[in-house]
Each structure stands twice: as structure tokens, then as C-alpha cells.
MARMI-981251 format. One line per field, with one value per atom (N, C-alpha, C, O): residue number from 1; residue in one letter; atom name; x, y, z. Coordinates in steps of 0.001 Angstrom, whole numbers, always signed. Layout:
<pts>
seq <- [NUM ...]
type <- [A ...]
atom <- [CA ...]
u <- [X ...]
v <- [Y ...]
w <- [Z ...]
</pts>
This chain:
<pts>
seq <- [1 1 1 1 2 2 2 2 3 3 3 3 4 4 4 4 5 5 5 5 6 6 6 6 7 7 7 7 8 8 8 8 9 9 9 9 10 10 10 10 11 11 11 11 12 12 12 12 13 13 13 13 14 14 14 14 15 15 15 15 16 16 16 16 17 17 17 17 18 18 18 18 19 19 19 19 20 20 20 20 21 21 21 21 22 22 22 22 23 23 23 23 24 24 24 24 25 25 25 25 26 26 26 26 27 27 27 27 28 28 28 28 29 29 29 29 30 30 30 30 31 31 31 31 32 32 32 32 33 33 33 33 34 34 34 34 35 35 35 35 36 36 36 36 37 37 37 37 38 38 38 38 39 39 39 39 40 40 40 40 41 41 41 41 42 42 42 42 43 43 43 43 44 44 44 44 45 45 45 45 46 46 46 46 47 47 47 47 48 48 48 48 49 49 49 49 50 50 50 50 51 51 51 51 52 52 52 52 53 53 53 53 54 54 54 54 55 55 55 55 56 56 56 56 57 57 57 57 58 58 58 58 59 59 59 59 60 60 60 60 61 61 61 61 62 62 62 62 63 63 63 63 64 64 64 64 65 65 65 65 66 66 66 66 67 67 67 67 68 68 68 68 69 69 69 69 70 70 70 70 71 71 71 71 72 72 72 72 73 73 73 73]
type <- [X X X X X X X X X X X X X X X X X X X X X X X X X X X X X X X X X X X X X X X X X X X X X X X X X X X X X X X X X X X X X X X X X X X X X X X X X X X X X X X X X X X X X X X X X X X X X X X X X X X X X X X X X X X X X X X X X X X X X X X X X X X X X X X X X X X X X X X X X X X X X X X X X X X X X X X X X X X X X X X X X X X X X X X X X X X X X X X X X X X X X X X X X X X X X X X X X X X X X X X X X X X X X X X X X X X X X X X X X X X X X X X X X X X X X X X X X X X X X X X X X X X X X X X X X X X X X X X X X X X X X X X X X X X X X X X X X X X X X X X X X X X X X X X X X X X X]
atom <- [N CA C O N CA C O N CA C O N CA C O N CA C O N CA C O N CA C O N CA C O N CA C O N CA C O N CA C O N CA C O N CA C O N CA C O N CA C O N CA C O N CA C O N CA C O N CA C O N CA C O N CA C O N CA C O N CA C O N CA C O N CA C O N CA C O N CA C O N CA C O N CA C O N CA C O N CA C O N CA C O N CA C O N CA C O N CA C O N CA C O N CA C O N CA C O N CA C O N CA C O N CA C O N CA C O N CA C O N CA C O N CA C O N CA C O N CA C O N CA C O N CA C O N CA C O N CA C O N CA C O N CA C O N CA C O N CA C O N CA C O N CA C O N CA C O N CA C O N CA C O N CA C O N CA C O N CA C O N CA C O N CA C O N CA C O N CA C O N CA C O N CA C O N CA C O N CA C O N CA C O N CA C O]
u <- [+858 +0 +900 +1840 +588 +1408 +1108 +43 +2030 +1783 +566 -127 +310 -845 -2163 -3108 -2225 -3438 -3662 -4784 -2598 -2705 -3175 -4030 -2628 -3013 -4483 -5172 -4977 -6396 -7309 -8371 -6905 -7691 -7728 -8776 -6586 -6527 -7414 -8107 -7395 -8224 -9710 -10454 -10143 -11540 -11892 -12970 -10984 -11226 -11357 -12216 -10531 -10611 -11927 -12525 -12377 -13662 -14768 -15566 -14813 -15855 -15686 -16673 -14435 -14192 -14705 -15077 -14725 -15240 -16742 -17484 -17191 -18579 -19578 -20646 -19246 -20202 -20559 -21747 -19602 -19994 -20778 -21685 -20430 -21154 -22606 -23486 -22861 -24234 -25085 -26283 -24460 -25215 -25329 -26218 -24463 -24541 -25539 -25872 -26014 -27078 -26759 -27669 -25493 -25126 -25109 -24637 -25608 -25603 -24175 -23352 -23909 -22634 -21488 -20329 -21769 -20668 -20452 -19352 -21455 -21267 -20631 -20651 -20074 -19456 -20482 -20181 -21682 -22720 -23005 -23091 -23152 -23464 -22320 -22560 -21096 -19952 -19924 -19693 -20161 -20192 -21324 -21133 -22508 -23628 -23283 -23673 -22557 -22184 -21114 -21252 -20054 -18944 -19393 -18971 -20244 -20667 -22017 -22622 -22485 -23689 -24894 -25620 -25091 -26222 -27534 -28563 -27495 -28683 -28485 -27498 -29404 -29278 -28498 -28032 -28365 -27681 -26755 -27035 -25647 -24686 -23902 -24074 -23055 -22251 -21415 -20758 -21444 -20660 -21269 -20569 -22557 -23156 -23153 -23004 -23316 -23351 -22009 -21960 -20932 -19599 -19297 -18704 -19693 -19465 -20240 -19707 -21500 -22308 -21790 -21814 -21320 -20744 -19486 -19282 -18654 -17441 -17807 -17174 -18821 -19268 -19792 -19439 -20621 -21191 -20104 -20115 -19173 -18110 -17196 -16775 -16892 -16045 -16692 -16042 -17969 -18675 -18859 -18743 -19144 -19293 -17980 -17971 -16863 -15561 -15304 -14840 -15599 -15334 -16117 -15562 -17383 -18203 -17652 -17496 -17353 -16820 -15475 -15216 -14631 -13297 -13407 -12713 -14285 -14417 -15060 -14640 -16079 -16772 -16003 -16251 -15059 -14293 -13000 -12236 -12767 -11544 -10317 -9208 -10491 -9355 -8933 -7848 -9773 -9433 -9483 -8849 -10235 -10356 -9858 -9864]
v <- [-1177 +0 +1236 +1344 +2157 +3364 +4300 +4208 +5183 +6141 +7031 +7432 +7332 +8170 +7444 +8035 +6176 +5401 +5318 +5492 +5052 +4994 +6334 +6366 +7430 +8761 +9053 +9621 +8675 +8907 +8046 +8499 +6818 +5964 +6573 +6599 +7061 +7725 +8971 +9221 +9742 +10948 +10596 +11270 +9549 +9121 +8641 +8945 +7893 +7420 +8596 +8573 +9606 +10796 +11538 +12052 +11593 +12229 +11541 +12206 +10226 +9502 +9619 +9649 +9685 +9839 +11188 +11308 +12182 +13505 +13594 +14102 +13109 +13306 +12451 +12938 +11199 +10312 +10819 +10890 +11175 +11737 +13044 +13316 +13851 +15114 +14861 +15643 +13783 +13456 +13088 +13369 +12464 +11986 +12988 +12843 +13998 +14917 +16055 +16764 +16237 +17200 +18640 +19395 +19031 +20418 +21156 +20606 +22375 +23109 +23489 +23895 +23348 +23784 +22812 +23222 +21529 +20596 +19619 +19084 +19373 +18455 +19207 +20437 +18456 +19076 +19891 +20991 +19355 +20081 +21427 +22441 +21446 +22686 +23696 +24899 +23216 +24119 +24708 +25904 +23863 +24351 +25356 +26390 +25061 +25995 +27341 +28382 +27329 +28583 +29336 +30532 +28634 +29278 +29858 +30951 +29130 +29574 +30294 +30508 +30664 +31483 +30904 +31613 +29596 +28935 +29336 +29459 +29535 +29980 +31443 +31789 +32284 +33704 +34411 +33789 +35704 +36504 +37530 +38728 +37071 +38025 +38710 +38383 +39648 +40370 +39377 +38502 +39518 +38664 +37307 +36411 +37130 +35807 +35345 +34151 +36266 +35856 +35258 +34230 +35917 +35438 +34089 +33216 +33915 +32640 +31510 +30421 +31777 +30726 +30407 +29251 +31422 +31189 +30322 +29411 +30601 +29797 +28345 +27427 +28135 +26774 +26086 +24939 +26771 +26205 +25841 +24743 +26752 +26483 +25354 +24519 +25331 +24266 +22897 +21927 +22820 +21536 +21122 +19940 +22086 +21770 +21225 +20227 +21892 +21401 +19994 +19136 +19747 +18434 +17338 +16286 +17578 +16576 +16324 +15171 +17391 +17227 +16514 +15621 +16900 +16286 +14791 +13990 +14415 +13000 +12193 +11066 +12750 +12007 +11945 +11065 +12883 +12880 +12062 +11955 +11504 +10727 +11591 +11136 +12828 +13719 +14517 +15099 +14557 +15334 +16832 +17626 +17205 +18627 +18817 +19937]
w <- [+0 +0 +0 +788 -899 -988 +188 +797 +499 +1585 +1317 +2252 +63 -268 -12 +510 -376 -104 +1398 +1875 +2140 +3594 +4160 +5046 +3659 +4140 +3847 +4693 +2665 +2346 +3209 +3637 +3463 +4365 +5761 +6405 +6223 +7523 +7547 +8533 +6475 +6360 +6469 +7181 +5771 +5830 +7235 +7747 +7857 +9222 +10189 +11071 +10038 +10898 +10665 +11610 +9415 +9126 +9926 +10586 +9867 +10592 +12101 +12837 +12568 +14005 +14515 +15682 +13661 +14038 +13783 +14624 +12641 +12215 +13006 +13376 +13263 +13944 +15337 +15652 +16186 +17490 +17345 +18132 +16342 +16123 +15745 +16104 +15027 +14651 +15860 +15896 +16838 +17989 +19132 +19971 +19197 +20332 +20120 +21070 +18907 +18596 +18997 +19338 +18962 +19221 +17883 +16887 +17842 +16574 +16144 +16964 +14852 +14305 +14453 +14379 +14661 +14869 +13710 +13570 +12886 +11756 +10583 +10535 +9654 +8487 +7698 +7236 +7547 +6812 +7458 +6766 +8766 +9471 +9368 +9261 +9401 +9254 +7844 +7669 +6841 +5458 +5272 +4631 +5829 +5713 +6321 +5792 +7425 +8082 +7289 +7035 +6902 +6202 +4865 +4488 +4150 +2827 +2848 +1797 +4028 +4206 +3476 +2779 +3652 +2997 +3663 +2997 +4957 +5687 +6072 +6721 +5679 +5976 +4886 +3931 +5038 +4022 +4678 +4633 +5292 +5854 +4733 +3559 +5098 +4117 +3306 +3871 +2007 +1125 +833 +359 +1104 +939 -511 -769 -1472 -2878 -3307 -3983 -2905 -3278 -2627 -3261 -1381 -689 -1352 -1563 -1677 -2321 -3715 -4137 -4432 -5756 -5635 -6437 -4646 -4433 -4143 -4665 -3315 -3013 -4270 -4541 -5027 -6248 -7257 -7813 -7492 -8463 -7995 -8795 -6707 -6176 -6296 -6687 -5960 -6064 -7516 -7842 -8399 -9825 -10384 -11106 -10041 -10497 -9983 -10734 -8714 -8126 -8848 -9166 -9103 -9806 -11200 -11602 -11947 -13303 -13257 -14064 -12328 -12186 -11919 -12546 -10982 -10634 -11745 -12009 -12407 -13463 -14775 -15600 -14976 -16226 -16101 -17060 -14950 -14764 -14635 -14913 -14221 -13995 -15204 -15211 -16237 -17425 -17145 -17841 -16131 -15783 -14371 -13859]
</pts>
């Protein structure tokens, strides 16, 4: 197993180690979704919300295209 594969497996394991307890403790702002909603101003309209939402949209669009194209983009 290459060091990169091991590192990605470790990264996924750490994600679950953080996310699973956050799902069960029911505190606001602790899951990844809630953090993303706050950072990218998905709920409400604070200063700069349009730019944050555009950044989220473009980033997610790129990720989907990148993964589905086999890395051509």
C-alpha cells in the first residue's frame, strides 16, 4: 500500500471519528454540513453571501466534473 493510499484511508477514518460523534450529540454547528452551511452562508444573508455561495457552487461543480471525467479537468 502506498503512503498516499494509507493517508487517504486515515483521512476518511478521521472524518468519521469527528462526524459520527457530532451526529449523535445534537449540538448546533458541529457536523461538516453545518460548518459548510455557516462558512458559505447557505442559511441567511450576511455580508458577502453571494460570493461565498458562488465559491461553493463552483467548487462543487468542479469536483463533480473532475471525478466524473476521470481527472481530465
